[in-house]
HTML snippet that shows the backbone in 3Dmol.js (N, CA, C, O; Angstrom):
<script src="https://3Dmol.org/build/3Dmol-min.js"></script>
<div id="view" style="width:600px;height:400px;position:relative"></div>
<script>
const pdb = `
ATOM      1  N   UNK A   1     -28.849  -0.277   9.788  1.00  0.00           N
ATOM      2  CA  UNK A   1     -27.651  -0.821   9.200  1.00  0.00           C
ATOM      3  C   UNK A   1     -26.513  -0.702  10.213  1.00  0.00           C
ATOM      4  O   UNK A   1     -26.344   0.338  10.851  1.00  0.00           O
ATOM      5  N   UNK A   2     -25.741  -1.770  10.352  1.00  0.00           N
ATOM      6  CA  UNK A   2     -24.625  -1.758  11.282  1.00  0.00           C
ATOM      7  C   UNK A   2     -23.407  -1.138  10.617  1.00  0.00           C
ATOM      8  O   UNK A   2     -23.124  -1.388   9.446  1.00  0.00           O
ATOM      9  N   UNK A   3     -22.716  -0.349  11.363  1.00  0.00           N
ATOM     10  CA  UNK A   3     -21.501   0.271  10.863  1.00  0.00           C
ATOM     11  C   UNK A   3     -20.297  -0.568  11.265  1.00  0.00           C
ATOM     12  O   UNK A   3     -20.243  -1.099  12.374  1.00  0.00           O
ATOM     13  N   UNK A   4     -19.326  -0.685  10.353  1.00  0.00           N
ATOM     14  CA  UNK A   4     -18.118  -1.427  10.687  1.00  0.00           C
ATOM     15  C   UNK A   4     -17.139  -0.563  11.477  1.00  0.00           C
ATOM     16  O   UNK A   4     -16.100  -1.051  11.922  1.00  0.00           O
ATOM     17  N   UNK A   5     -17.462   0.702  11.650  1.00  0.00           N
ATOM     18  CA  UNK A   5     -16.596   1.611  12.400  1.00  0.00           C
ATOM     19  C   UNK A   5     -17.150   1.794  13.803  1.00  0.00           C
ATOM     20  O   UNK A   5     -18.074   2.577  14.025  1.00  0.00           O
ATOM     21  N   UNK A   6     -16.582   1.070  14.731  1.00  0.00           N
ATOM     22  CA  UNK A   6     -17.001   1.181  16.127  1.00  0.00           C
ATOM     23  C   UNK A   6     -15.802   1.601  16.948  1.00  0.00           C
ATOM     24  O   UNK A   6     -14.675   1.183  16.681  1.00  0.00           O
ATOM     25  N   UNK A   7     -16.044   2.414  17.930  1.00  0.00           N
ATOM     26  CA  UNK A   7     -14.967   2.880  18.797  1.00  0.00           C
ATOM     27  C   UNK A   7     -14.358   1.700  19.540  1.00  0.00           C
ATOM     28  O   UNK A   7     -15.072   0.836  20.050  1.00  0.00           O
ATOM     29  N   UNK A   8     -13.043   1.674  19.594  1.00  0.00           N
ATOM     30  CA  UNK A   8     -12.365   0.645  20.357  1.00  0.00           C
ATOM     31  C   UNK A   8     -12.224  -0.691  19.655  1.00  0.00           C
ATOM     32  O   UNK A   8     -11.650  -1.614  20.233  1.00  0.00           O
ATOM     33  N   UNK A   9     -12.714  -0.837  18.450  1.00  0.00           N
ATOM     34  CA  UNK A   9     -12.612  -2.107  17.725  1.00  0.00           C
ATOM     35  C   UNK A   9     -11.842  -1.891  16.430  1.00  0.00           C
ATOM     36  O   UNK A   9     -12.060  -0.914  15.714  1.00  0.00           O
ATOM     37  N   UNK A  10     -10.947  -2.811  16.148  1.00  0.00           N
ATOM     38  CA  UNK A  10     -10.206  -2.745  14.894  1.00  0.00           C
ATOM     39  C   UNK A  10     -11.102  -3.213  13.759  1.00  0.00           C
ATOM     40  O   UNK A  10     -11.834  -4.192  13.899  1.00  0.00           O
ATOM     41  N   UNK A  11     -11.043  -2.525  12.661  1.00  0.00           N
ATOM     42  CA  UNK A  11     -11.806  -2.959  11.495  1.00  0.00           C
ATOM     43  C   UNK A  11     -11.132  -4.187  10.904  1.00  0.00           C
ATOM     44  O   UNK A  11      -9.904  -4.266  10.880  1.00  0.00           O
ATOM     45  N   UNK A  12     -11.919  -5.148  10.426  1.00  0.00           N
ATOM     46  CA  UNK A  12     -11.331  -6.392   9.907  1.00  0.00           C
ATOM     47  C   UNK A  12     -10.319  -6.167   8.786  1.00  0.00           C
ATOM     48  O   UNK A  12      -9.335  -6.901   8.698  1.00  0.00           O
ATOM     49  N   UNK A  13     -10.535  -5.181   7.936  1.00  0.00           N
ATOM     50  CA  UNK A  13      -9.598  -4.927   6.853  1.00  0.00           C
ATOM     51  C   UNK A  13      -8.205  -4.587   7.346  1.00  0.00           C
ATOM     52  O   UNK A  13      -7.211  -4.995   6.746  1.00  0.00           O
ATOM     53  N   UNK A  14      -8.132  -3.846   8.432  1.00  0.00           N
ATOM     54  CA  UNK A  14      -6.826  -3.498   9.001  1.00  0.00           C
ATOM     55  C   UNK A  14      -6.127  -4.726   9.568  1.00  0.00           C
ATOM     56  O   UNK A  14      -4.913  -4.879   9.431  1.00  0.00           O
ATOM     57  N   UNK A  15      -6.890  -5.586  10.194  1.00  0.00           N
ATOM     58  CA  UNK A  15      -6.316  -6.815  10.750  1.00  0.00           C
ATOM     59  C   UNK A  15      -5.779  -7.684   9.617  1.00  0.00           C
ATOM     60  O   UNK A  15      -4.670  -8.210   9.715  1.00  0.00           O
ATOM     61  N   UNK A  16      -6.552  -7.842   8.546  1.00  0.00           N
ATOM     62  CA  UNK A  16      -6.104  -8.639   7.404  1.00  0.00           C
ATOM     63  C   UNK A  16      -4.851  -8.042   6.774  1.00  0.00           C
ATOM     64  O   UNK A  16      -3.940  -8.778   6.395  1.00  0.00           O
ATOM     65  N   UNK A  17      -4.793  -6.718   6.657  1.00  0.00           N
ATOM     66  CA  UNK A  17      -3.610  -6.058   6.081  1.00  0.00           C
ATOM     67  C   UNK A  17      -2.386  -6.283   6.961  1.00  0.00           C
ATOM     68  O   UNK A  17      -1.289  -6.500   6.445  1.00  0.00           O
ATOM     69  N   UNK A  18      -2.556  -6.234   8.273  1.00  0.00           N
ATOM     70  CA  UNK A  18      -1.431  -6.493   9.177  1.00  0.00           C
ATOM     71  C   UNK A  18      -0.952  -7.935   9.074  1.00  0.00           C
ATOM     72  O   UNK A  18       0.252  -8.191   9.105  1.00  0.00           O
ATOM     73  N   UNK A  19      -1.873  -8.870   8.952  1.00  0.00           N
ATOM     74  CA  UNK A  19      -1.492 -10.278   8.778  1.00  0.00           C
ATOM     75  C   UNK A  19      -0.737 -10.444   7.463  1.00  0.00           C
ATOM     76  O   UNK A  19       0.288 -11.125   7.422  1.00  0.00           O
ATOM     77  N   UNK A  20      -1.228  -9.831   6.395  1.00  0.00           N
ATOM     78  CA  UNK A  20      -0.555  -9.922   5.093  1.00  0.00           C
ATOM     79  C   UNK A  20       0.847  -9.324   5.165  1.00  0.00           C
ATOM     80  O   UNK A  20       1.793  -9.903   4.631  1.00  0.00           O
ATOM     81  N   UNK A  21       0.991  -8.176   5.817  1.00  0.00           N
ATOM     82  CA  UNK A  21       2.306  -7.541   5.943  1.00  0.00           C
ATOM     83  C   UNK A  21       3.256  -8.412   6.763  1.00  0.00           C
ATOM     84  O   UNK A  21       4.436  -8.531   6.432  1.00  0.00           O
ATOM     85  N   UNK A  22       2.746  -9.016   7.824  1.00  0.00           N
ATOM     86  CA  UNK A  22       3.571  -9.876   8.673  1.00  0.00           C
ATOM     87  C   UNK A  22       4.065 -11.095   7.898  1.00  0.00           C
ATOM     88  O   UNK A  22       5.250 -11.426   7.940  1.00  0.00           O
ATOM     89  N   UNK A  23       3.158 -11.757   7.197  1.00  0.00           N
ATOM     90  CA  UNK A  23       3.539 -12.947   6.425  1.00  0.00           C
ATOM     91  C   UNK A  23       4.496 -12.567   5.304  1.00  0.00           C
ATOM     92  O   UNK A  23       5.442 -13.304   5.022  1.00  0.00           O
ATOM     93  N   UNK A  24       4.263 -11.428   4.664  1.00  0.00           N
ATOM     94  CA  UNK A  24       5.165 -10.963   3.610  1.00  0.00           C
ATOM     95  C   UNK A  24       6.559 -10.708   4.184  1.00  0.00           C
ATOM     96  O   UNK A  24       7.560 -11.070   3.565  1.00  0.00           O
ATOM     97  N   UNK A  25       6.629 -10.088   5.359  1.00  0.00           N
ATOM     98  CA  UNK A  25       7.922  -9.829   6.000  1.00  0.00           C
ATOM     99  C   UNK A  25       8.644 -11.137   6.323  1.00  0.00           C
ATOM    100  O   UNK A  25       9.862 -11.223   6.170  1.00  0.00           O
ATOM    101  N   UNK A  26       7.913 -12.146   6.763  1.00  0.00           N
ATOM    102  CA  UNK A  26       8.525 -13.454   7.003  1.00  0.00           C
ATOM    103  C   UNK A  26       9.049 -14.060   5.706  1.00  0.00           C
ATOM    104  O   UNK A  26      10.110 -14.684   5.686  1.00  0.00           O
ATOM    105  N   UNK A  27       8.290 -13.870   4.616  1.00  0.00           N
ATOM    106  CA  UNK A  27       8.662 -14.446   3.330  1.00  0.00           C
ATOM    107  C   UNK A  27       9.947 -13.827   2.771  1.00  0.00           C
ATOM    108  O   UNK A  27      10.793 -14.543   2.235  1.00  0.00           O
ATOM    109  N   UNK A  28      10.098 -12.514   2.890  1.00  0.00           N
ATOM    110  CA  UNK A  28      11.293 -11.888   2.301  1.00  0.00           C
ATOM    111  C   UNK A  28      12.496 -11.946   3.228  1.00  0.00           C
ATOM    112  O   UNK A  28      13.622 -11.699   2.796  1.00  0.00           O
ATOM    113  N   UNK A  29      12.274 -12.269   4.493  1.00  0.00           N
ATOM    114  CA  UNK A  29      13.384 -12.459   5.416  1.00  0.00           C
ATOM    115  C   UNK A  29      13.922 -11.161   5.995  1.00  0.00           C
ATOM    116  O   UNK A  29      13.473 -10.071   5.642  1.00  0.00           O
ATOM    117  N   UNK A  30      14.896 -11.301   6.896  1.00  0.00           N
ATOM    118  CA  UNK A  30      15.459 -10.117   7.548  1.00  0.00           C
ATOM    119  C   UNK A  30      16.422  -9.362   6.632  1.00  0.00           C
ATOM    120  O   UNK A  30      17.139  -9.969   5.837  1.00  0.00           O
ATOM    121  N   UNK A  31      16.429  -8.058   6.751  1.00  0.00           N
ATOM    122  CA  UNK A  31      17.348  -7.172   6.026  1.00  0.00           C
ATOM    123  C   UNK A  31      17.381  -7.383   4.516  1.00  0.00           C
ATOM    124  O   UNK A  31      18.458  -7.572   3.952  1.00  0.00           O
ATOM    125  N   UNK A  32      16.225  -7.354   3.847  1.00  0.00           N
ATOM    126  CA  UNK A  32      16.247  -7.554   2.390  1.00  0.00           C
ATOM    127  C   UNK A  32      16.754  -6.292   1.692  1.00  0.00           C
ATOM    128  O   UNK A  32      16.469  -5.180   2.136  1.00  0.00           O
ATOM    129  N   UNK A  33      17.502  -6.459   0.606  1.00  0.00           N
ATOM    130  CA  UNK A  33      17.856  -5.291  -0.198  1.00  0.00           C
ATOM    131  C   UNK A  33      16.578  -4.662  -0.773  1.00  0.00           C
ATOM    132  O   UNK A  33      15.585  -5.354  -0.996  1.00  0.00           O
ATOM    133  N   UNK A  34      16.615  -3.368  -1.004  1.00  0.00           N
ATOM    134  CA  UNK A  34      15.429  -2.637  -1.446  1.00  0.00           C
ATOM    135  C   UNK A  34      14.844  -3.213  -2.735  1.00  0.00           C
ATOM    136  O   UNK A  34      13.641  -3.462  -2.810  1.00  0.00           O
ATOM    137  N   UNK A  35      15.670  -3.422  -3.732  1.00  0.00           N
ATOM    138  CA  UNK A  35      15.179  -3.945  -5.008  1.00  0.00           C
ATOM    139  C   UNK A  35      14.562  -5.327  -4.878  1.00  0.00           C
ATOM    140  O   UNK A  35      13.558  -5.633  -5.520  1.00  0.00           O
ATOM    141  N   UNK A  36      15.163  -6.150  -4.051  1.00  0.00           N
ATOM    142  CA  UNK A  36      14.634  -7.494  -3.807  1.00  0.00           C
ATOM    143  C   UNK A  36      13.265  -7.416  -3.146  1.00  0.00           C
ATOM    144  O   UNK A  36      12.335  -8.109  -3.557  1.00  0.00           O
ATOM    145  N   UNK A  37      13.140  -6.573  -2.123  1.00  0.00           N
ATOM    146  CA  UNK A  37      11.883  -6.454  -1.381  1.00  0.00           C
ATOM    147  C   UNK A  37      10.761  -5.911  -2.266  1.00  0.00           C
ATOM    148  O   UNK A  37       9.635  -6.407  -2.222  1.00  0.00           O
ATOM    149  N   UNK A  38      11.070  -4.897  -3.064  1.00  0.00           N
ATOM    150  CA  UNK A  38      10.053  -4.329  -3.957  1.00  0.00           C
ATOM    151  C   UNK A  38       9.691  -5.326  -5.045  1.00  0.00           C
ATOM    152  O   UNK A  38       8.518  -5.456  -5.398  1.00  0.00           O
ATOM    153  N   UNK A  39      10.674  -6.026  -5.579  1.00  0.00           N
ATOM    154  CA  UNK A  39      10.409  -7.050  -6.595  1.00  0.00           C
ATOM    155  C   UNK A  39       9.543  -8.177  -6.069  1.00  0.00           C
ATOM    156  O   UNK A  39       8.643  -8.656  -6.758  1.00  0.00           O
ATOM    157  N   UNK A  40       9.820  -8.600  -4.838  1.00  0.00           N
ATOM    158  CA  UNK A  40       8.995  -9.637  -4.223  1.00  0.00           C
ATOM    159  C   UNK A  40       7.574  -9.130  -3.972  1.00  0.00           C
ATOM    160  O   UNK A  40       6.610  -9.889  -4.077  1.00  0.00           O
ATOM    161  N   UNK A  41       7.452  -7.841  -3.640  1.00  0.00           N
ATOM    162  CA  UNK A  41       6.125  -7.252  -3.483  1.00  0.00           C
ATOM    163  C   UNK A  41       5.343  -7.297  -4.783  1.00  0.00           C
ATOM    164  O   UNK A  41       4.153  -7.611  -4.793  1.00  0.00           O
ATOM    165  N   UNK A  42       6.023  -6.980  -5.885  1.00  0.00           N
ATOM    166  CA  UNK A  42       5.385  -7.035  -7.198  1.00  0.00           C
ATOM    167  C   UNK A  42       5.003  -8.474  -7.555  1.00  0.00           C
ATOM    168  O   UNK A  42       3.921  -8.722  -8.085  1.00  0.00           O
ATOM    169  N   UNK A  43       5.897  -9.411  -7.260  1.00  0.00           N
ATOM    170  CA  UNK A  43       5.587 -10.823  -7.522  1.00  0.00           C
ATOM    171  C   UNK A  43       4.398 -11.305  -6.704  1.00  0.00           C
ATOM    172  O   UNK A  43       3.511 -11.978  -7.229  1.00  0.00           O
ATOM    173  N   UNK A  44       4.378 -10.967  -5.434  1.00  0.00           N
ATOM    174  CA  UNK A  44       3.267 -11.398  -4.576  1.00  0.00           C
ATOM    175  C   UNK A  44       1.957 -10.760  -5.025  1.00  0.00           C
ATOM    176  O   UNK A  44       0.937 -11.440  -5.132  1.00  0.00           O
ATOM    177  N   UNK A  45       1.986  -9.454  -5.286  1.00  0.00           N
ATOM    178  CA  UNK A  45       0.766  -8.754  -5.668  1.00  0.00           C
ATOM    179  C   UNK A  45       0.235  -9.186  -7.018  1.00  0.00           C
ATOM    180  O   UNK A  45      -0.944  -9.512  -7.157  1.00  0.00           O
ATOM    181  N   UNK A  46       1.119  -9.188  -8.025  1.00  0.00           N
ATOM    182  CA  UNK A  46       0.674  -9.502  -9.383  1.00  0.00           C
ATOM    183  C   UNK A  46       0.605 -11.005  -9.633  1.00  0.00           C
ATOM    184  O   UNK A  46      -0.311 -11.485 -10.301  1.00  0.00           O
ATOM    185  N   UNK A  47       1.577 -11.749  -9.096  1.00  0.00           N
ATOM    186  CA  UNK A  47       1.652 -13.167  -9.397  1.00  0.00           C
ATOM    187  C   UNK A  47       0.777 -14.062  -8.543  1.00  0.00           C
ATOM    188  O   UNK A  47       0.376 -15.139  -8.984  1.00  0.00           O
ATOM    189  N   UNK A  48       0.478 -13.638  -7.340  1.00  0.00           N
ATOM    190  CA  UNK A  48      -0.336 -14.471  -6.454  1.00  0.00           C
ATOM    191  C   UNK A  48      -1.731 -13.881  -6.240  1.00  0.00           C
ATOM    192  O   UNK A  48      -2.739 -14.535  -6.506  1.00  0.00           O
ATOM    193  N   UNK A  49      -1.776 -12.650  -5.762  1.00  0.00           N
ATOM    194  CA  UNK A  49      -3.068 -12.061  -5.399  1.00  0.00           C
ATOM    195  C   UNK A  49      -3.904 -11.729  -6.634  1.00  0.00           C
ATOM    196  O   UNK A  49      -5.065 -12.130  -6.717  1.00  0.00           O
ATOM    197  N   UNK A  50      -3.327 -11.003  -7.593  1.00  0.00           N
ATOM    198  CA  UNK A  50      -4.101 -10.585  -8.767  1.00  0.00           C
ATOM    199  C   UNK A  50      -4.579 -11.775  -9.591  1.00  0.00           C
ATOM    200  O   UNK A  50      -5.701 -11.769 -10.099  1.00  0.00           O
ATOM    201  N   UNK A  51      -3.740 -12.791  -9.725  1.00  0.00           N
ATOM    202  CA  UNK A  51      -4.170 -13.960 -10.486  1.00  0.00           C
ATOM    203  C   UNK A  51      -5.255 -14.743  -9.752  1.00  0.00           C
ATOM    204  O   UNK A  51      -6.171 -15.272 -10.382  1.00  0.00           O
ATOM    205  N   UNK A  52      -5.158 -14.820  -8.419  1.00  0.00           N
ATOM    206  CA  UNK A  52      -6.212 -15.482  -7.649  1.00  0.00           C
ATOM    207  C   UNK A  52      -7.529 -14.730  -7.769  1.00  0.00           C
ATOM    208  O   UNK A  52      -8.590 -15.336  -7.920  1.00  0.00           O
ATOM    209  N   UNK A  53      -7.452 -13.407  -7.700  1.00  0.00           N
ATOM    210  CA  UNK A  53      -8.651 -12.594  -7.906  1.00  0.00           C
ATOM    211  C   UNK A  53      -9.207 -12.845  -9.305  1.00  0.00           C
ATOM    212  O   UNK A  53     -10.419 -12.964  -9.480  1.00  0.00           O
ATOM    213  N   UNK A  54      -8.319 -12.926 -10.307  1.00  0.00           N
ATOM    214  CA  UNK A  54      -8.759 -13.141 -11.683  1.00  0.00           C
ATOM    215  C   UNK A  54      -9.539 -14.423 -11.856  1.00  0.00           C
ATOM    216  O   UNK A  54     -10.554 -14.443 -12.552  1.00  0.00           O
ATOM    217  N   UNK A  55      -9.080 -15.499 -11.229  1.00  0.00           N
ATOM    218  CA  UNK A  55      -9.801 -16.776 -11.291  1.00  0.00           C
ATOM    219  C   UNK A  55     -11.201 -16.613 -10.709  1.00  0.00           C
ATOM    220  O   UNK A  55     -12.185 -17.044 -11.310  1.00  0.00           O
ATOM    221  N   UNK A  56     -11.283 -15.991  -9.539  1.00  0.00           N
ATOM    222  CA  UNK A  56     -12.591 -15.799  -8.893  1.00  0.00           C
ATOM    223  C   UNK A  56     -13.506 -14.893  -9.714  1.00  0.00           C
ATOM    224  O   UNK A  56     -14.704 -15.156  -9.826  1.00  0.00           O
ATOM    225  N   UNK A  57     -12.948 -13.830 -10.287  1.00  0.00           N
ATOM    226  CA  UNK A  57     -13.766 -12.902 -11.069  1.00  0.00           C
ATOM    227  C   UNK A  57     -14.266 -13.558 -12.350  1.00  0.00           C
ATOM    228  O   UNK A  57     -15.406 -13.324 -12.751  1.00  0.00           O
ATOM    229  N   UNK A  58     -13.442 -14.371 -12.999  1.00  0.00           N
ATOM    230  CA  UNK A  58     -13.896 -15.075 -14.197  1.00  0.00           C
ATOM    231  C   UNK A  58     -14.981 -16.089 -13.860  1.00  0.00           C
ATOM    232  O   UNK A  58     -15.972 -16.201 -14.581  1.00  0.00           O
ATOM    233  N   UNK A  59     -14.802 -16.823 -12.774  1.00  0.00           N
ATOM    234  CA  UNK A  59     -15.779 -17.828 -12.367  1.00  0.00           C
ATOM    235  C   UNK A  59     -17.137 -17.199 -12.054  1.00  0.00           C
ATOM    236  O   UNK A  59     -18.181 -17.762 -12.385  1.00  0.00           O
ATOM    237  N   UNK A  60     -17.112 -16.026 -11.413  1.00  0.00           N
ATOM    238  CA  UNK A  60     -18.374 -15.370 -11.041  1.00  0.00           C
ATOM    239  C   UNK A  60     -18.856 -14.378 -12.092  1.00  0.00           C
ATOM    240  O   UNK A  60     -19.823 -13.652 -11.859  1.00  0.00           O
ATOM    241  N   UNK A  61     -18.189 -14.339 -13.256  1.00  0.00           N
ATOM    242  CA  UNK A  61     -18.566 -13.473 -14.382  1.00  0.00           C
ATOM    243  C   UNK A  61     -18.642 -12.004 -13.974  1.00  0.00           C
ATOM    244  O   UNK A  61     -19.566 -11.287 -14.359  1.00  0.00           O
ATOM    245  N   UNK A  62     -17.659 -11.570 -13.190  1.00  0.00           N
ATOM    246  CA  UNK A  62     -17.595 -10.167 -12.789  1.00  0.00           C
ATOM    247  C   UNK A  62     -16.762  -9.385 -13.798  1.00  0.00           C
ATOM    248  O   UNK A  62     -16.015  -9.967 -14.585  1.00  0.00           O
ATOM    249  N   UNK A  63     -16.894  -8.087 -13.766  1.00  0.00           N
ATOM    250  CA  UNK A  63     -16.238  -7.191 -14.701  1.00  0.00           C
ATOM    251  C   UNK A  63     -14.715  -7.238 -14.549  1.00  0.00           C
ATOM    252  O   UNK A  63     -14.193  -7.240 -13.434  1.00  0.00           O
ATOM    253  N   UNK A  64     -14.017  -7.275 -15.673  1.00  0.00           N
ATOM    254  CA  UNK A  64     -12.568  -7.235 -15.640  1.00  0.00           C
ATOM    255  C   UNK A  64     -12.058  -5.840 -15.251  1.00  0.00           C
ATOM    256  O   UNK A  64     -10.938  -5.704 -14.760  1.00  0.00           O
ATOM    257  N   UNK A  65     -12.864  -4.829 -15.466  1.00  0.00           N
ATOM    258  CA  UNK A  65     -12.497  -3.485 -14.999  1.00  0.00           C
ATOM    259  C   UNK A  65     -12.473  -3.471 -13.480  1.00  0.00           C
ATOM    260  O   UNK A  65     -11.550  -2.926 -12.875  1.00  0.00           O
ATOM    261  N   UNK A  66     -13.480  -4.063 -12.867  1.00  0.00           N
ATOM    262  CA  UNK A  66     -13.512  -4.157 -11.415  1.00  0.00           C
ATOM    263  C   UNK A  66     -12.351  -5.005 -10.908  1.00  0.00           C
ATOM    264  O   UNK A  66     -11.757  -4.692  -9.876  1.00  0.00           O
ATOM    265  N   UNK A  67     -12.025  -6.077 -11.627  1.00  0.00           N
ATOM    266  CA  UNK A  67     -10.868  -6.894 -11.263  1.00  0.00           C
ATOM    267  C   UNK A  67      -9.599  -6.054 -11.290  1.00  0.00           C
ATOM    268  O   UNK A  67      -8.781  -6.135 -10.373  1.00  0.00           O
ATOM    269  N   UNK A  68      -9.430  -5.248 -12.336  1.00  0.00           N
ATOM    270  CA  UNK A  68      -8.229  -4.426 -12.453  1.00  0.00           C
ATOM    271  C   UNK A  68      -8.107  -3.450 -11.272  1.00  0.00           C
ATOM    272  O   UNK A  68      -7.011  -3.214 -10.763  1.00  0.00           O
ATOM    273  N   UNK A  69      -9.234  -2.892 -10.848  1.00  0.00           N
ATOM    274  CA  UNK A  69      -9.216  -1.968  -9.708  1.00  0.00           C
ATOM    275  C   UNK A  69      -8.864  -2.723  -8.428  1.00  0.00           C
ATOM    276  O   UNK A  69      -7.966  -2.313  -7.693  1.00  0.00           O
ATOM    277  N   UNK A  70      -9.558  -3.813  -8.160  1.00  0.00           N
ATOM    278  CA  UNK A  70      -9.334  -4.572  -6.926  1.00  0.00           C
ATOM    279  C   UNK A  70      -7.940  -5.198  -6.895  1.00  0.00           C
ATOM    280  O   UNK A  70      -7.244  -5.112  -5.883  1.00  0.00           O
ATOM    281  N   UNK A  71      -7.537  -5.815  -7.979  1.00  0.00           N
ATOM    282  CA  UNK A  71      -6.221  -6.450  -8.022  1.00  0.00           C
ATOM    283  C   UNK A  71      -5.116  -5.401  -7.985  1.00  0.00           C
ATOM    284  O   UNK A  71      -4.095  -5.595  -7.325  1.00  0.00           O
ATOM    285  N   UNK A  72      -5.314  -4.297  -8.686  1.00  0.00           N
ATOM    286  CA  UNK A  72      -4.319  -3.228  -8.689  1.00  0.00           C
ATOM    287  C   UNK A  72      -4.059  -2.670  -7.308  1.00  0.00           C
ATOM    288  O   UNK A  72      -2.923  -2.341  -6.966  1.00  0.00           O
ATOM    289  N   UNK A  73      -5.113  -2.564  -6.512  1.00  0.00           N
ATOM    290  CA  UNK A  73      -4.961  -2.097  -5.136  1.00  0.00           C
ATOM    291  C   UNK A  73      -4.003  -3.009  -4.373  1.00  0.00           C
ATOM    292  O   UNK A  73      -3.126  -2.527  -3.657  1.00  0.00           O
ATOM    293  N   UNK A  74      -4.166  -4.314  -4.522  1.00  0.00           N
ATOM    294  CA  UNK A  74      -3.324  -5.248  -3.784  1.00  0.00           C
ATOM    295  C   UNK A  74      -1.913  -5.327  -4.351  1.00  0.00           C
ATOM    296  O   UNK A  74      -0.965  -5.567  -3.603  1.00  0.00           O
ATOM    297  N   UNK A  75      -1.755  -5.133  -5.644  1.00  0.00           N
ATOM    298  CA  UNK A  75      -0.405  -5.068  -6.213  1.00  0.00           C
ATOM    299  C   UNK A  75       0.339  -3.884  -5.596  1.00  0.00           C
ATOM    300  O   UNK A  75       1.480  -4.023  -5.157  1.00  0.00           O
ATOM    301  N   UNK A  76      -0.304  -2.736  -5.565  1.00  0.00           N
ATOM    302  CA  UNK A  76       0.311  -1.549  -4.953  1.00  0.00           C
ATOM    303  C   UNK A  76       0.577  -1.793  -3.470  1.00  0.00           C
ATOM    304  O   UNK A  76       1.625  -1.406  -2.954  1.00  0.00           O
ATOM    305  N   UNK A  77      -0.370  -2.435  -2.785  1.00  0.00           N
ATOM    306  CA  UNK A  77      -0.207  -2.721  -1.359  1.00  0.00           C
ATOM    307  C   UNK A  77       1.063  -3.537  -1.099  1.00  0.00           C
ATOM    308  O   UNK A  77       1.845  -3.197  -0.211  1.00  0.00           O
ATOM    309  N   UNK A  78       1.269  -4.605  -1.865  1.00  0.00           N
ATOM    310  CA  UNK A  78       2.438  -5.452  -1.630  1.00  0.00           C
ATOM    311  C   UNK A  78       3.731  -4.781  -2.078  1.00  0.00           C
ATOM    312  O   UNK A  78       4.777  -4.994  -1.465  1.00  0.00           O
ATOM    313  N   UNK A  79       3.680  -3.982  -3.125  1.00  0.00           N
ATOM    314  CA  UNK A  79       4.872  -3.218  -3.517  1.00  0.00           C
ATOM    315  C   UNK A  79       5.242  -2.239  -2.409  1.00  0.00           C
ATOM    316  O   UNK A  79       6.421  -2.070  -2.099  1.00  0.00           O
ATOM    317  N   UNK A  80       4.244  -1.592  -1.809  1.00  0.00           N
ATOM    318  CA  UNK A  80       4.521  -0.683  -0.694  1.00  0.00           C
ATOM    319  C   UNK A  80       5.043  -1.434   0.528  1.00  0.00           C
ATOM    320  O   UNK A  80       5.927  -0.935   1.225  1.00  0.00           O
ATOM    321  N   UNK A  81       4.513  -2.619   0.795  1.00  0.00           N
ATOM    322  CA  UNK A  81       5.074  -3.442   1.873  1.00  0.00           C
ATOM    323  C   UNK A  81       6.566  -3.663   1.620  1.00  0.00           C
ATOM    324  O   UNK A  81       7.387  -3.500   2.522  1.00  0.00           O
ATOM    325  N   UNK A  82       6.907  -4.035   0.384  1.00  0.00           N
ATOM    326  CA  UNK A  82       8.309  -4.266   0.044  1.00  0.00           C
ATOM    327  C   UNK A  82       9.141  -3.014   0.160  1.00  0.00           C
ATOM    328  O   UNK A  82      10.270  -3.066   0.648  1.00  0.00           O
ATOM    329  N   UNK A  83       8.608  -1.883  -0.279  1.00  0.00           N
ATOM    330  CA  UNK A  83       9.330  -0.611  -0.183  1.00  0.00           C
ATOM    331  C   UNK A  83       9.627  -0.267   1.265  1.00  0.00           C
ATOM    332  O   UNK A  83      10.761   0.063   1.613  1.00  0.00           O
ATOM    333  N   UNK A  84       8.612  -0.343   2.104  1.00  0.00           N
ATOM    334  CA  UNK A  84       8.783  -0.005   3.519  1.00  0.00           C
ATOM    335  C   UNK A  84       9.769  -0.954   4.188  1.00  0.00           C
ATOM    336  O   UNK A  84      10.663  -0.508   4.907  1.00  0.00           O
ATOM    337  N   UNK A  85       9.617  -2.258   3.960  1.00  0.00           N
ATOM    338  CA  UNK A  85      10.509  -3.222   4.597  1.00  0.00           C
ATOM    339  C   UNK A  85      11.935  -3.117   4.050  1.00  0.00           C
ATOM    340  O   UNK A  85      12.897  -3.303   4.795  1.00  0.00           O
ATOM    341  N   UNK A  86      12.076  -2.823   2.763  1.00  0.00           N
ATOM    342  CA  UNK A  86      13.409  -2.655   2.177  1.00  0.00           C
ATOM    343  C   UNK A  86      14.118  -1.419   2.698  1.00  0.00           C
ATOM    344  O   UNK A  86      15.333  -1.441   2.893  1.00  0.00           O
ATOM    345  N   UNK A  87      13.385  -0.348   2.927  1.00  0.00           N
ATOM    346  CA  UNK A  87      13.977   0.876   3.462  1.00  0.00           C
ATOM    347  C   UNK A  87      14.211   0.783   4.969  1.00  0.00           C
ATOM    348  O   UNK A  87      15.169   1.351   5.493  1.00  0.00           O
ATOM    349  N   UNK A  88      13.337   0.071   5.651  1.00  0.00           N
ATOM    350  CA  UNK A  88      13.394  -0.003   7.099  1.00  0.00           C
ATOM    351  C   UNK A  88      14.565  -0.843   7.585  1.00  0.00           C
ATOM    352  O   UNK A  88      15.268  -0.456   8.518  1.00  0.00           O
ATOM    353  N   UNK A  89      14.770  -1.975   6.961  1.00  0.00           N
ATOM    354  CA  UNK A  89      15.813  -2.886   7.434  1.00  0.00           C
ATOM    355  C   UNK A  89      17.082  -2.484   6.800  1.00  0.00           C
ATOM    356  O   UNK A  89      18.117  -3.104   7.042  1.00  0.00           O
TER     357      UNK A  89
END
`;
const viewer = $3Dmol.createViewer("view");
viewer.addModel(pdb, "pdb");
viewer.setStyle({}, {cartoon: {color: "spectrum"}});
viewer.zoomTo();
viewer.render();
</script>
């Protein structure tokens, strides 16, 4: 079995997370107020990512519990992106 953890190579998940953070930062713009950035993170996570996951999970007849775990992770991820960017700028 091949391992996704190889020395000197970035794992694909990290690359995807960096791309998502970069695009999110472009979307909220420079110097966003904290509440705005966190709110946009919640909108992106719950309104875009979680609903897209929901469509795919319903189509493939996957568990809604698993959807809640997977979608919840991304909701938290985007809220944290907003928190960090709101505090940083």
